[in-house]
N, CA, C and O atoms as a printed pandas DataFrame, in Angstrom:
     atom_number atom_name residue_name chain_id  residue_number  x_coord  y_coord  z_coord
0              1         N          MET        A               1   26.171  -68.900  -49.012
1              2        CA          MET        A               1   25.898  -68.412  -47.684
2              3         C          MET        A               1   24.915  -69.371  -47.009
3              4         O          MET        A               1   23.911  -69.767  -47.600
4              5         N          MET        A               2   25.218  -69.734  -45.769
5              6        CA          MET        A               2   24.417  -70.719  -45.044
6              7         C          MET        A               2   22.980  -70.251  -44.817
7              8         O          MET        A               2   22.044  -71.034  -44.974
8              9         N          ILE        A               3   22.803  -69.009  -44.456
9             10        CA          ILE        A               3   21.462  -68.501  -44.169
10            11         C          ILE        A               3   20.549  -68.615  -45.395
11            12         O          ILE        A               3   19.366  -68.932  -45.268
12            13         N          ARG        A               4   21.098  -68.359  -46.554
13            14        CA          ARG        A               4   20.309  -68.461  -47.793
14            15         C          ARG        A               4   19.895  -69.921  -48.043
15            16         O          ARG        A               4   18.763  -70.185  -48.448
16            17         N          ARG        A               5   20.799  -70.848  -47.807
17            18        CA          ARG        A               5   20.488  -72.264  -48.014
18            19         C          ARG        A               5   19.397  -72.726  -47.048
19            20         O          ARG        A               5   18.492  -73.473  -47.417
20            21         N          VAL        A               6   19.506  -72.265  -45.813
21            22        CA          VAL        A               6   18.515  -72.643  -44.810
22            23         C          VAL        A               6   17.143  -72.086  -45.186
23            24         O          VAL        A               6   16.132  -72.781  -45.079
24            25         N          ARG        A               7   17.115  -70.854  -45.616
25            26        CA          ARG        A               7   15.841  -70.240  -46.024
26            27         C          ARG        A               7   15.270  -70.929  -47.260
27            28         O          ARG        A               7   14.057  -71.104  -47.372
28            29         N          ASP        A               8   16.145  -71.320  -48.188
29            30        CA          ASP        A               8   15.693  -71.986  -49.416
30            31         C          ASP        A               8   14.985  -73.307  -49.129
31            32         O          ASP        A               8   14.112  -73.717  -49.895
32            33         N          ILE        A               9   15.350  -73.978  -48.038
33            34        CA          ILE        A               9   14.678  -75.242  -47.722
34            35         C          ILE        A               9   13.458  -75.037  -46.816
35            36         O          ILE        A               9   12.819  -76.001  -46.393
36            37         N          GLY        A              10   13.148  -73.779  -46.528
37            38        CA          GLY        A              10   11.921  -73.482  -45.805
38            39         C          GLY        A              10   12.055  -73.208  -44.313
39            40         O          GLY        A              10   11.048  -73.015  -43.632
40            41         N          VAL        A              11   13.279  -73.187  -43.794
41            42        CA          VAL        A              11   13.471  -72.908  -42.377
42            43         C          VAL        A              11   13.555  -71.396  -42.191
43            44         O          VAL        A              11   14.261  -70.710  -42.930
44            45         N          LYS        A              12   12.844  -70.892  -41.214
45            46        CA          LYS        A              12   12.846  -69.455  -40.939
46            47         C          LYS        A              12   13.598  -69.215  -39.630
47            48         O          LYS        A              12   13.008  -69.316  -38.554
48            49         N          PRO        A              13   14.901  -68.898  -39.709
49            50        CA          PRO        A              13   15.718  -68.782  -38.500
50            51         C          PRO        A              13   15.220  -67.741  -37.503
51            52         O          PRO        A              13   15.247  -67.992  -36.298
52            53         N          ARG        A              14   14.776  -66.602  -37.965
53            54        CA          ARG        A              14   14.318  -65.569  -37.032
54            55         C          ARG        A              14   13.070  -66.040  -36.284
55            56         O          ARG        A              14   12.945  -65.828  -35.078
56            57         N          GLN        A              15   12.163  -66.669  -36.996
57            58        CA          GLN        A              15   10.953  -67.176  -36.357
58            59         C          GLN        A              15   11.304  -68.241  -35.320
59            60         O          GLN        A              15   10.726  -68.265  -34.233
60            61         N          SER        A              16   12.235  -69.105  -35.649
61            62        CA          SER        A              16   12.653  -70.149  -34.712
62            63         C          SER        A              16   13.327  -69.535  -33.498
63            64         O          SER        A              16   13.092  -69.974  -32.372
64            65         N          ARG        A              17   14.163  -68.523  -33.711
65            66        CA          ARG        A              17   14.836  -67.831  -32.612
66            67         C          ARG        A              17   13.812  -67.179  -31.695
67            68         O          ARG        A              17   13.896  -67.301  -30.473
68            69         N          ASN        A              18   12.854  -66.493  -32.283
69            70        CA          ASN        A              18   11.837  -65.810  -31.495
70            71         C          ASN        A              18   10.982  -66.805  -30.699
71            72         O          ASN        A              18   10.620  -66.540  -29.553
72            73         N          THR        A              19   10.668  -67.931  -31.304
73            74        CA          THR        A              19    9.897  -68.954  -30.609
74            75         C          THR        A              19   10.683  -69.481  -29.416
75            76         O          THR        A              19   10.127  -69.667  -28.334
76            77         N          ALA        A              20   11.968  -69.721  -29.611
77            78        CA          ALA        A              20   12.810  -70.197  -28.509
78            79         C          ALA        A              20   12.899  -69.155  -27.391
79            80         O          ALA        A              20   12.788  -69.504  -26.215
80            81         N          LEU        A              21   13.096  -67.888  -27.740
81            82        CA          LEU        A              21   13.145  -66.823  -26.741
82            83         C          LEU        A              21   11.817  -66.706  -25.996
83            84         O          LEU        A              21   11.793  -66.535  -24.777
84            85         N          PHE        A              22   10.741  -66.796  -26.720
85            86        CA          PHE        A              22    9.409  -66.690  -26.130
86            87         C          PHE        A              22    9.202  -67.798  -25.101
87            88         O          PHE        A              22    8.697  -67.551  -24.006
88            89         N          THR        A              23    9.596  -69.020  -25.460
89            90        CA          THR        A              23    9.458  -70.156  -24.558
90            91         C          THR        A              23   10.332  -69.991  -23.319
91            92         O          THR        A              23    9.876  -70.217  -22.198
92            93         N          LEU        A              24   11.587  -69.596  -23.523
93            94        CA          LEU        A              24   12.482  -69.366  -22.385
94            95         C          LEU        A              24   11.961  -68.273  -21.473
95            96         O          LEU        A              24   12.000  -68.409  -20.250
96            97         N          ALA        A              25   11.475  -67.197  -22.056
97            98        CA          ALA        A              25   10.980  -66.067  -21.266
98            99         C          ALA        A              25    9.790  -66.467  -20.402
99           100         O          ALA        A              25    9.586  -65.904  -19.327
100          101         N          ALA        A              26    9.016  -67.421  -20.858
101          102        CA          ALA        A              26    7.867  -67.883  -20.074
102          103         C          ALA        A              26    8.301  -68.809  -18.943
103          104         O          ALA        A              26    7.571  -68.981  -17.966
104          105         N          GLU        A              27    9.492  -69.407  -19.071
105          106        CA          GLU        A              27    9.911  -70.427  -18.114
106          107         C          GLU        A              27   10.930  -69.968  -17.087
107          108         O          GLU        A              27   11.027  -70.571  -16.018
108          109         N          ILE        A              28   11.700  -68.910  -17.379
109          110        CA          ILE        A              28   12.729  -68.485  -16.434
110          111         C          ILE        A              28   12.628  -66.982  -16.168
111          112         O          ILE        A              28   12.104  -66.243  -17.002
112          113         N          PRO        A              29   13.116  -66.529  -15.034
113          114        CA          PRO        A              29   13.068  -65.092  -14.713
114          115         C          PRO        A              29   13.868  -64.265  -15.715
115          116         O          PRO        A              29   14.860  -64.733  -16.273
116          117         N          SER        A              30   13.426  -63.041  -15.930
117          118        CA          SER        A              30   14.062  -62.176  -16.925
118          119         C          SER        A              30   15.520  -61.874  -16.599
119          120         O          SER        A              30   16.329  -61.733  -17.515
120          121         N          ALA        A              31   15.876  -61.772  -15.331
121          122        CA          ALA        A              31   17.274  -61.502  -14.972
122          123         C          ALA        A              31   18.190  -62.637  -15.426
123          124         O          ALA        A              31   19.299  -62.397  -15.903
124          125         N          ILE        A              32   17.722  -63.858  -15.274
125          126        CA          ILE        A              32   18.514  -65.019  -15.707
126          127         C          ILE        A              32   18.556  -65.083  -17.225
127          128         O          ILE        A              32   19.603  -65.365  -17.808
128          129         N          LEU        A              33   17.421  -64.824  -17.868
129          130        CA          LEU        A              33   17.365  -64.808  -19.332
130          131         C          LEU        A              33   18.355  -63.793  -19.900
131          132         O          LEU        A              33   19.092  -64.091  -20.840
132          133         N          ALA        A              34   18.365  -62.598  -19.323
133          134        CA          ALA        A              34   19.261  -61.540  -19.795
134          135         C          ALA        A              34   20.724  -61.956  -19.639
135          136         O          ALA        A              34   21.528  -61.765  -20.551
136          137         N          LYS        A              35   21.060  -62.516  -18.499
137          138        CA          LYS        A              35   22.456  -62.910  -18.256
138          139         C          LYS        A              35   22.871  -64.070  -19.152
139          140         O          LYS        A              35   23.969  -64.066  -19.709
140          141         N          MET        A              36   21.995  -65.063  -19.291
141          142        CA          MET        A              36   22.307  -66.236  -20.111
142          143         C          MET        A              36   22.545  -65.886  -21.570
143          144         O          MET        A              36   23.463  -66.407  -22.203
144          145         N          LEU        A              37   21.710  -64.996  -22.100
145          146        CA          LEU        A              37   21.747  -64.704  -23.527
146          147         C          LEU        A              37   22.445  -63.405  -23.883
147          148         O          LEU        A              37   22.571  -63.067  -25.060
148          149         N          GLY        A              38   22.905  -62.668  -22.862
149          150        CA          GLY        A              38   23.584  -61.408  -23.130
150          151         C          GLY        A              38   22.644  -60.316  -23.595
151          152         O          GLY        A              38   23.043  -59.423  -24.342
152          153         N          LEU        A              39   21.394  -60.384  -23.153
153          154        CA          LEU        A              39   20.406  -59.376  -23.513
154          155         C          LEU        A              39   20.405  -58.261  -22.477
155          156         O          LEU        A              39   20.793  -58.475  -21.329
156          157         N          HIS        A              40   19.977  -57.092  -22.874
157          158        CA          HIS        A              40   19.748  -56.021  -21.910
158          159         C          HIS        A              40   18.543  -56.437  -21.070
159          160         O          HIS        A              40   17.605  -57.038  -21.591
160          161         N          ILE        A              41   18.561  -56.124  -19.779
161          162        CA          ILE        A              41   17.490  -56.535  -18.885
162          163         C          ILE        A              41   16.127  -56.032  -19.364
163          164         O          ILE        A              41   15.124  -56.730  -19.210
164          165         N          ALA        A              42   16.081  -54.833  -19.940
165          166        CA          ALA        A              42   14.807  -54.285  -20.432
166          167         C          ALA        A              42   14.236  -55.150  -21.556
167          168         O          ALA        A              42   13.022  -55.335  -21.640
168          169         N          VAL        A              43   15.092  -55.669  -22.403
169          170        CA          VAL        A              43   14.647  -56.541  -23.500
170          171         C          VAL        A              43   14.127  -57.855  -22.927
171          172         O          VAL        A              43   13.091  -58.361  -23.360
172          173         N          ALA        A              44   14.853  -58.405  -21.950
173          174        CA          ALA        A              44   14.412  -59.655  -21.329
174          175         C          ALA        A              44   13.061  -59.474  -20.639
175          176         O          ALA        A              44   12.218  -60.370  -20.684
176          177         N          ILE        A              45   12.854  -58.336  -20.008
177          178        CA          ILE        A              45   11.573  -58.055  -19.348
178          179         C          ILE        A              45   10.458  -57.962  -20.384
179          180         O          ILE        A              45    9.353  -58.454  -20.156
180          181         N          GLN        A              46   10.743  -57.333  -21.520
181          182        CA          GLN        A              46    9.737  -57.242  -22.589
182          183         C          GLN        A              46    9.354  -58.633  -23.091
183          184         O          GLN        A              46    8.173  -58.915  -23.295
184          185         N          TRP        A              47   10.344  -59.500  -23.291
185          186        CA          TRP        A              47   10.064  -60.859  -23.734
186          187         C          TRP        A              47    9.233  -61.591  -22.686
187          188         O          TRP        A              47    8.308  -62.332  -23.019
188          189         N          GLN        A              48    9.573  -61.373  -21.412
189          190        CA          GLN        A              48    8.835  -62.045  -20.348
190          191         C          GLN        A              48    7.378  -61.584  -20.317
191          192         O          GLN        A              48    6.466  -62.404  -20.201
192          193         N          ARG        A              49    7.167  -60.300  -20.420
193          194        CA          ARG        A              49    5.789  -59.781  -20.414
194          195         C          ARG        A              49    5.005  -60.282  -21.621
195          196         O          ARG        A              49    3.826  -60.617  -21.499
196          197         N          ALA        A              50    5.643  -60.335  -22.772
197          198        CA          ALA        A              50    4.967  -60.805  -23.985
198          199         C          ALA        A              50    4.578  -62.275  -23.865
199          200         O          ALA        A              50    3.564  -62.703  -24.417
200          201         N          SER        A              51    5.385  -63.041  -23.143
201          202        CA          SER        A              51    5.111  -64.468  -22.999
202          203         C          SER        A              51    4.223  -64.766  -21.802
203          204         O          SER        A              51    3.895  -65.925  -21.546
204          205         N          ALA        A              52    3.830  -63.729  -21.068
205          206        CA          ALA        A              52    2.966  -63.841  -19.889
206          207         C          ALA        A              52    3.625  -64.608  -18.757
207          208         O          ALA        A              52    2.935  -65.204  -17.931
208          209         N          GLY        A              53    4.939  -64.603  -18.708
209          210        CA          GLY        A              53    5.637  -65.206  -17.577
210          211         C          GLY        A              53    5.654  -64.217  -16.426
211          212         O          GLY        A              53    6.308  -63.179  -16.514
212          213         N          ASP        A              54    4.953  -64.519  -15.360
213          214        CA          ASP        A              54    4.826  -63.582  -14.244
214          215         C          ASP        A              54    5.736  -64.016  -13.101
215          216         O          ASP        A              54    5.280  -64.650  -12.149
216          217         N          TRP        A              55    7.017  -63.678  -13.191
217          218        CA          TRP        A              55    7.977  -64.094  -12.180
218          219         C          TRP        A              55    7.924  -63.225  -10.938
219          220         O          TRP        A              55    8.425  -63.630   -9.889
220          221         N          MET        A              56    7.330  -62.039  -11.026
221          222        CA          MET        A              56    7.199  -61.203   -9.830
222          223         C          MET        A              56    6.242  -61.869   -8.845
223          224         O          MET        A              56    6.501  -61.872   -7.642
224          225         N          ALA        A              57    5.156  -62.424   -9.335
225          226        CA          ALA        A              57    4.210  -63.122   -8.465
226          227         C          ALA        A              57    4.862  -64.363   -7.867
227          228         O          ALA        A              57    4.641  -64.684   -6.700
228          229         N          TYR        A              58    5.661  -65.056   -8.666
229          230        CA          TYR        A              58    6.364  -66.244   -8.177
230          231         C          TYR        A              58    7.322  -65.874   -7.045
231          232         O          TYR        A              58    7.344  -66.537   -6.008
232          233         N          ALA        A              59    8.111  -64.820   -7.243
233          234        CA          ALA        A              59    9.066  -64.394   -6.224
234          235         C          ALA        A              59    8.346  -63.985   -4.938
235          236         O          ALA        A              59    8.808  -64.300   -3.842
236          237         N          ALA        A              60    7.236  -63.297   -5.068
237          238        CA          ALA        A              60    6.466  -62.890   -3.895
238          239         C          ALA        A              60    5.918  -64.119   -3.161
239          240         O          ALA        A              60    5.904  -64.156   -1.931
240          241         N          ASP        A              61    5.475  -65.106   -3.908
241          242        CA          ASP        A              61    4.951  -66.328   -3.306
242          243         C          ASP        A              61    6.046  -67.075   -2.546
243          244         O          ASP        A              61    5.825  -67.523   -1.421
244          245         N          VAL        A              62    7.218  -67.208   -3.151
245          246        CA          VAL        A              62    8.333  -67.894   -2.499
246          247         C          VAL        A              62    8.744  -67.147   -1.235
247          248         O          VAL        A              62    8.987  -67.766   -0.199
248          249         N          ALA        A              63    8.823  -65.819   -1.313
249          250        CA          ALA        A              63    9.184  -65.023   -0.140
250          251         C          ALA        A              63    8.150  -65.191    0.963
251          252         O          ALA        A              63    8.505  -65.268    2.139
252          253         N          GLY        A              64    6.884  -65.247    0.600
253          254        CA          GLY        A              64    5.830  -65.438    1.586
254          255         C          GLY        A              64    5.903  -66.795    2.254
255          256         O          GLY        A              64    5.675  -66.912    3.458
256          257         N          ARG        A              65    6.222  -67.828    1.474
257          258        CA          ARG        A              65    6.351  -69.165    2.047
258          259         C          ARG        A              65    7.539  -69.237    2.985
259          260         O          ARG        A              65    7.449  -69.852    4.048
260          261         N          ALA        A              66    8.657  -68.616    2.610
261          262        CA          ALA        A              66    9.855  -68.633    3.450
262          263         C          ALA        A              66    9.579  -67.932    4.772
263          264         O          ALA        A              66   10.016  -68.403    5.822
264          265         N          ALA        A              67    8.864  -66.822    4.737
265          266        CA          ALA        A              67    8.546  -66.093    5.962
266          267         C          ALA        A              67    7.616  -66.910    6.840
267          268         O          ALA        A              67    7.746  -66.890    8.064
268          269         N          THR        A              68    6.684  -67.624    6.236
269          270        CA          THR        A              68    5.748  -68.463    6.977
270          271         C          THR        A              68    6.472  -69.628    7.640
271          272         O          THR        A              68    6.142  -70.017    8.761
272          273         N          ASP        A              69    7.459  -70.183    6.943
273          274        CA          ASP        A              69    8.220  -71.309    7.475
274          275         C          ASP        A              69    9.247  -70.874    8.513
275          276         O          ASP        A              69    9.837  -71.718    9.188
276          277         N          GLY        A              70    9.466  -69.570    8.647
277          278        CA          GLY        A              70   10.455  -69.069    9.590
278          279         C          GLY        A              70   11.858  -69.014    9.024
279          280         O          GLY        A              70   12.794  -68.660    9.741
280          281         N          GLN        A              71   12.029  -69.356    7.751
281          282        CA          GLN        A              71   13.349  -69.378    7.144
282          283         C          GLN        A              71   13.885  -67.983    6.873
283          284         O          GLN        A              71   15.099  -67.778    6.860
284          285         N          ALA        A              72   13.006  -67.033    6.659
285          286        CA          ALA        A              72   13.459  -65.689    6.308
286          287         C          ALA        A              72   13.820  -64.863    7.539
287          288         O          ALA        A              72   14.396  -63.783    7.412
288          289         N          GLU        A              73   13.486  -65.365    8.737
289          290        CA          GLU        A              73   13.692  -64.576    9.933
290          291         C          GLU        A              73   15.143  -64.544   10.392
291          292         O          GLU        A              73   15.689  -63.467   10.634
292          293         N          THR        A              74   15.781  -65.713   10.516
293          294        CA          THR        A              74   17.167  -65.754   10.976
294          295         C          THR        A              74   17.934  -66.768   10.158
295          296         O          THR        A              74   17.374  -67.789    9.761
296          297         N          PRO        A              75   19.227  -66.506    9.892
297          298        CA          PRO        A              75   20.025  -67.494    9.165
298          299         C          PRO        A              75   20.320  -68.682   10.062
299          300         O          PRO        A              75   20.448  -68.538   11.278
300          301         N          LYS        A              76   20.427  -69.854    9.457
301          302        CA          LYS        A              76   20.749  -71.052   10.226
302          303         C          LYS        A              76   22.216  -71.027   10.604
303          304         O          LYS        A              76   23.048  -70.534    9.842
304          305         N          THR        A              77   22.538  -71.554   11.771
305          306        CA          THR        A              77   23.931  -71.596   12.219
306          307         C          THR        A              77   24.379  -73.022   12.372
307          308         O          THR        A              77   23.587  -73.908   12.692
308          309         N          SER        A              78   25.644  -73.236   12.142
309          310        CA          SER        A              78   26.203  -74.582   12.308
310          311         C          SER        A              78   26.627  -74.745   13.758
311          312         O          SER        A              78   26.469  -73.823   14.559
312          313         N          SER        A              79   27.162  -75.904   14.100
313          314        CA          SER        A              79   27.570  -76.179   15.459
314          315         C          SER        A              79   28.747  -75.304   15.898
315          316         O          SER        A              79   28.988  -75.143   17.094
316          317         N          THR        A              80   29.485  -74.734   14.926
317          318        CA          THR        A              80   30.611  -73.865   15.272
318          319         C          THR        A              80   30.168  -72.442   15.527
319          320         O          THR        A              80   30.968  -71.606   15.947
320          321         N          GLY        A              81   28.918  -72.162   15.281
321          322        CA          GLY        A              81   28.404  -70.830   15.531
322          323         C          GLY        A              81   28.463  -69.903   14.340
323          324         O          GLY        A              81   27.942  -68.790   14.416
324          325         N          SER        A              82   29.070  -70.307   13.252
325          326        CA          SER        A              82   29.103  -69.437   12.071
326          327         C          SER        A              82   27.829  -69.625   11.293
327          328         O          SER        A              82   27.248  -70.710   11.281
328          329         N          SER        A              83   27.394  -68.566   10.644
329          330        CA          SER        A              83   26.149  -68.659    9.891
330          331         C          SER        A              83   26.413  -69.291    8.549
331          332         O          SER        A              83   27.473  -69.096    7.955
332          333         N          SER        A              84   25.441  -70.053    8.069
333          334        CA          SER        A              84   25.546  -70.667    6.746
334          335         C          SER        A              84   24.302  -70.341    5.968
335          336         O          SER        A              84   23.237  -70.106    6.539
336          337         N          GLN        A              85   24.440  -70.329    4.678
337          338        CA          GLN        A              85   23.296  -70.034    3.822
338          339         C          GLN        A              85   22.711  -71.319    3.320
339          340         O          GLN        A              85   23.437  -72.275    3.046
340          341         N          VAL        A              86   21.403  -71.355    3.197
341          342        CA          VAL        A              86   20.713  -72.544    2.717
342          343         C          VAL        A              86   20.346  -72.358    1.282
343          344         O          VAL        A              86   19.751  -73.250    0.676
């Protein structure tokens, strides 16, 4: 069995998996983490909180900057008059 061989040489797969999840949770929003890895959103949120990744503050900051720049007020329109998303 592969898992036994890996453990016999000193590699701890669960620890490595958890370290990778912890790092990802600190770097990306929980909704993306959940979708990418097939996790339940509640689990992704728990990983994010444990890793101290504060994406709610980030989202609020981005929304505040967009409103300040005037981007959040009206959608941009092309020369044909149809609205486009940026």
